[in-house]
TIFI-382077 format. One record per residue (C-alpha): x, y, z; residue in three letters. Coordinates in steps of 0.5 Angstrom, whole numbers. Example, Ala and Ser with C-alpha at 12.3 -4.5 7.8 and 13.67 -1.06 7.14 Angstrom:
+-------+-------+-------+------+
!     X !     Y !     Z ! type !
+-------+-------+-------+------+
!    25 !    -9 !    16 !  ALA !
!    27 !    -2 !    14 !  SER !
+-------+-------+-------+------+
% end
This chain:
+-------+-------+-------+------+
!     X !     Y !     Z ! type !
+-------+-------+-------+------+
!     1 !     1 !     0 !  UNK !
!     4 !     6 !    -3 !  UNK !
!     4 !    12 !     2 !  UNK !
!     0 !     8 !     9 !  UNK !
!     2 !    10 !    16 !  UNK !
!     7 !     5 !    18 !  UNK !
!     8 !     5 !    25 !  UNK !
!    14 !     0 !    28 !  UNK !
!    16 !    -4 !    33 !  UNK !
!    21 !    -5 !    38 !  UNK !
!    23 !    -6 !    43 !  UNK !
!    30 !    -2 !    44 !  UNK !
!    31 !     5 !    44 !  UNK !
!    33 !     5 !    37 !  UNK !
!    32 !     3 !    31 !  UNK !
!    36 !     3 !    28 !  UNK !
!    39 !    -4 !    31 !  UNK !
!    35 !   -10 !    26 !  UNK !
!    34 !   -13 !    31 !  UNK !
!    30 !   -10 !    36 !  UNK !
!    23 !   -10 !    32 !  UNK !
!    18 !   -13 !    33 !  UNK !
!    15 !   -10 !    26 !  UNK !
!    11 !    -6 !    23 !  UNK !
!     3 !    -5 !    22 !  UNK !
!     1 !    -1 !    16 !  UNK !
!    -4 !     4 !    15 !  UNK !
!   -11 !     2 !    11 !  UNK !
!   -13 !     7 !    11 !  UNK !
!   -10 !    14 !    13 !  UNK !
!   -13 !    19 !    17 !  UNK !
!   -15 !    25 !    15 !  UNK !
!   -12 !    31 !    20 !  UNK !
!    -6 !    29 !    25 !  UNK !
!    -7 !    33 !    32 !  UNK !
!     0 !    34 !    34 !  UNK !
!     1 !    37 !    41 !  UNK !
!     7 !    40 !    44 !  UNK !
!     8 !    42 !    51 !  UNK !
!    14 !    45 !    55 !  UNK !
!    18 !    39 !    59 !  UNK !
!    21 !    42 !    66 !  UNK !
!    27 !    37 !    68 !  UNK !
!    28 !    33 !    74 !  UNK !
!    31 !    37 !    80 !  UNK !
!    38 !    35 !    83 !  UNK !
!    44 !    36 !    88 !  UNK !
!    51 !    37 !    88 !  UNK !
!    56 !    38 !    94 !  UNK !
!    62 !    42 !    93 !  UNK !
!    69 !    42 !    96 !  UNK !
!    66 !    47 !   103 !  UNK !
!    61 !    41 !   104 !  UNK !
!    55 !    47 !   102 !  UNK !
!    50 !    44 !    97 !  UNK !
!    48 !    45 !    90 !  UNK !
!    42 !    45 !    87 !  UNK !
!    41 !    45 !    79 !  UNK !
!    36 !    42 !    75 !  UNK !
!    34 !    40 !    67 !  UNK !
!    33 !    45 !    62 !  UNK !
!    26 !    46 !    61 !  UNK !
!    26 !    42 !    53 !  UNK !
!    19 !    41 !    48 !  UNK !
!    15 !    36 !    50 !  UNK !
!    12 !    35 !    44 !  UNK !
!     5 !    28 !    42 !  UNK !
!     0 !    26 !    37 !  UNK !
!    -6 !    23 !    37 !  UNK !
!    -8 !    19 !    31 !  UNK !
!   -14 !    16 !    30 !  UNK !
!   -15 !    11 !    23 !  UNK !
!   -20 !     7 !    21 !  UNK !
!   -20 !    -2 !    21 !  UNK !
!   -25 !    -4 !    15 !  UNK !
!   -26 !   -11 !    12 !  UNK !
!   -34 !   -10 !    11 !  UNK !
!   -31 !   -10 !     3 !  UNK !
!   -32 !    -2 !     2 !  UNK !
!   -24 !    -1 !     2 !  UNK !
!   -21 !    -5 !    -4 !  UNK !
!   -15 !    -7 !     1 !  UNK !
!   -16 !   -12 !     7 !  UNK !
!   -13 !   -10 !    14 !  UNK !
!    -7 !   -11 !    17 !  UNK !
!    -6 !   -18 !    19 !  UNK !
!    -3 !   -23 !    22 !  UNK !
!    -3 !   -29 !    16 !  UNK !
!    -9 !   -29 !    11 !  UNK !
!   -16 !   -25 !    12 !  UNK !
!   -20 !   -24 !     6 !  UNK !
!   -26 !   -18 !     6 !  UNK !
!   -32 !   -19 !    10 !  UNK !
!   -28 !   -24 !    16 !  UNK !
!   -27 !   -23 !    23 !  UNK !
!   -22 !   -17 !    25 !  UNK !
!   -20 !   -18 !    31 !  UNK !
!   -13 !   -21 !    28 !  UNK !
!   -12 !   -15 !    26 !  UNK !
!   -14 !   -10 !    33 !  UNK !
!    -9 !   -15 !    35 !  UNK !
!    -2 !   -15 !    30 !  UNK !
!    -2 !    -7 !    33 !  UNK !
!    -3 !    -9 !    41 !  UNK !
!     2 !   -13 !    39 !  UNK !
!     7 !    -9 !    36 !  UNK !
!     4 !    -2 !    40 !  UNK !
!     3 !    -4 !    48 !  UNK !
!     4 !   -10 !    50 !  UNK !
!    11 !   -12 !    55 !  UNK !
!    17 !   -15 !    52 !  UNK !
!    19 !   -21 !    54 !  UNK !
!    26 !   -20 !    54 !  UNK !
!    26 !   -12 !    57 !  UNK !
!    18 !   -13 !    62 !  UNK !
!    16 !    -5 !    58 !  UNK !
!    12 !    -3 !    53 !  UNK !
!    15 !    -3 !    47 !  UNK !
!    19 !     4 !    43 !  UNK !
!    15 !     5 !    36 !  UNK !
!    16 !     8 !    30 !  UNK !
!    11 !    13 !    26 !  UNK !
!    12 !    15 !    20 !  UNK !
!     8 !    16 !    14 !  UNK !
!    11 !    19 !     6 !  UNK !
!    18 !    19 !     5 !  UNK !
!    19 !    21 !    13 !  UNK !
!    16 !    28 !    13 !  UNK !
!    11 !    27 !    18 !  UNK !
!    15 !    20 !    23 !  UNK !
!    14 !    20 !    31 !  UNK !
!    18 !    16 !    35 !  UNK !
!    16 !    14 !    42 !  UNK !
!    11 !    10 !    48 !  UNK !
!     4 !     9 !    46 !  UNK !
!     1 !    12 !    52 !  UNK !
!    -8 !    10 !    50 !  UNK !
!    -8 !     6 !    47 !  UNK !
!   -17 !     5 !    46 !  UNK !
!   -22 !     2 !    39 !  UNK !
!   -29 !     1 !    37 !  UNK !
!   -32 !    -5 !    34 !  UNK !
!   -38 !     1 !    30 !  UNK !
!   -40 !    -3 !    24 !  UNK !
!   -42 !   -12 !    25 !  UNK !
!   -45 !   -17 !    21 !  UNK !
!   -52 !   -21 !    22 !  UNK !
!   -49 !   -26 !    28 !  UNK !
!   -45 !   -20 !    32 !  UNK !
!   -38 !   -20 !    28 !  UNK !
!   -34 !   -14 !    29 !  UNK !
!   -33 !   -12 !    22 !  UNK !
!   -31 !    -5 !    23 !  UNK !
!   -27 !     0 !    29 !  UNK !
!   -24 !     7 !    31 !  UNK !
!   -18 !     7 !    32 !  UNK !
!   -15 !    11 !    38 !  UNK !
!    -8 !    13 !    40 !  UNK !
!    -4 !    17 !    44 !  UNK !
!     4 !    18 !    43 !  UNK !
!     9 !    22 !    45 !  UNK !
!    15 !    23 !    42 !  UNK !
!    22 !    22 !    45 !  UNK !
!    26 !    25 !    40 !  UNK !
!    30 !    21 !    33 !  UNK !
!    30 !    14 !    35 !  UNK !
!    37 !    13 !    35 !  UNK !
!    44 !    12 !    39 !  UNK !
!    44 !    19 !    38 !  UNK !
!    38 !    21 !    41 !  UNK !
!    41 !    16 !    49 !  UNK !
!    48 !    18 !    47 !  UNK !
!    47 !    26 !    49 !  UNK !
!    51 !    28 !    56 !  UNK !
!    46 !    34 !    56 !  UNK !
!    38 !    30 !    55 !  UNK !
!    35 !    25 !    60 !  UNK !
!    37 !    18 !    57 !  UNK !
!    33 !    12 !    60 !  UNK !
!    36 !     5 !    57 !  UNK !
!    34 !    -2 !    58 !  UNK !
!    39 !    -5 !    62 !  UNK !
!    43 !   -12 !    58 !  UNK !
!    46 !   -17 !    61 !  UNK !
!    54 !   -16 !    62 !  UNK !
!    51 !    -9 !    64 !  UNK !
!    53 !    -6 !    71 !  UNK !
!    53 !     2 !    75 !  UNK !
!    60 !     3 !    74 !  UNK !
!    59 !     1 !    67 !  UNK !
!    54 !     5 !    65 !  UNK !
!    57 !    11 !    68 !  UNK !
!    62 !    10 !    63 !  UNK !
!    58 !     9 !    58 !  UNK !
!    53 !    15 !    59 !  UNK !
!    58 !    20 !    61 !  UNK !
!    65 !    18 !    60 !  UNK !
!    67 !    18 !    66 !  UNK !
!    66 !    13 !    70 !  UNK !
!    66 !    17 !    77 !  UNK !
!    59 !    19 !    76 !  UNK !
!    57 !    12 !    79 !  UNK !
!    56 !    13 !    85 !  UNK !
!    51 !    20 !    84 !  UNK !
!    48 !    15 !    78 !  UNK !
!    46 !     9 !    83 !  UNK !
!    42 !    15 !    89 !  UNK !
!    39 !    17 !    83 !  UNK !
!    37 !    11 !    82 !  UNK !
!    35 !     8 !    89 !  UNK !
!    39 !     2 !    88 !  UNK !
!    40 !    -2 !    95 !  UNK !
!    46 !    -6 !    90 !  UNK !
!    53 !    -2 !    86 !  UNK !
!    54 !   -10 !    82 !  UNK !
!    46 !   -13 !    81 !  UNK !
!    43 !   -10 !    76 !  UNK !
!    36 !   -13 !    74 !  UNK !
!    37 !   -15 !    67 !  UNK !
!    31 !   -11 !    62 !  UNK !
!    30 !    -6 !    68 !  UNK !
!    30 !     1 !    66 !  UNK !
!    35 !     6 !    70 !  UNK !
!    35 !    14 !    68 !  UNK !
!    40 !    18 !    67 !  UNK !
!    40 !    24 !    67 !  UNK !
!    43 !    30 !    66 !  UNK !
!    51 !    33 !    67 !  UNK !
!    51 !    39 !    71 !  UNK !
+-------+-------+-------+------+
% end
């Protein structure tokens, strides 16, 4: 389907890693409009201690937070020439439940390896309209049924919170908060060195995340790495 909106789900916070891809879903019918909301997001307050014992308080810079409200229709009544995107074959006039299930798997269903919802990228056309983030809300309403009560049409609504580009450069920037997923072999010292290019911040990083142990990081858990001030 040419020029249709594509929704792609990823296990981890990097869309440049092909192995992290869960799957993709192409909209059968593009929406008539896309609603973007842009607001201010204030960073968390951090504290540091000078050599003389005085406490310095600072906040991460205020950044813009973008959200997309996406609403579209899934129709399998036979009126639309192409069938809904679904795993396996679905002929016109058939149940659309499996199509919605496919969409849920790549947008909101927790990933077994990370125990958190997927990251998603939504692209229309050649990328002029694109957002990468997480799905905050997902809802659907069945609006048409056959004589047996089988749903043939639904309206789907999604709210996507933008996280930025979705590539490694986003998560390595020292000026914004990062939220990496803990992998096998990770420890707090290594994460400090990876994200701050200096291992000396590992204690502050552990305190910021309320870690009781510096050695045992739970695989699949998510840490918050604040900006350096």
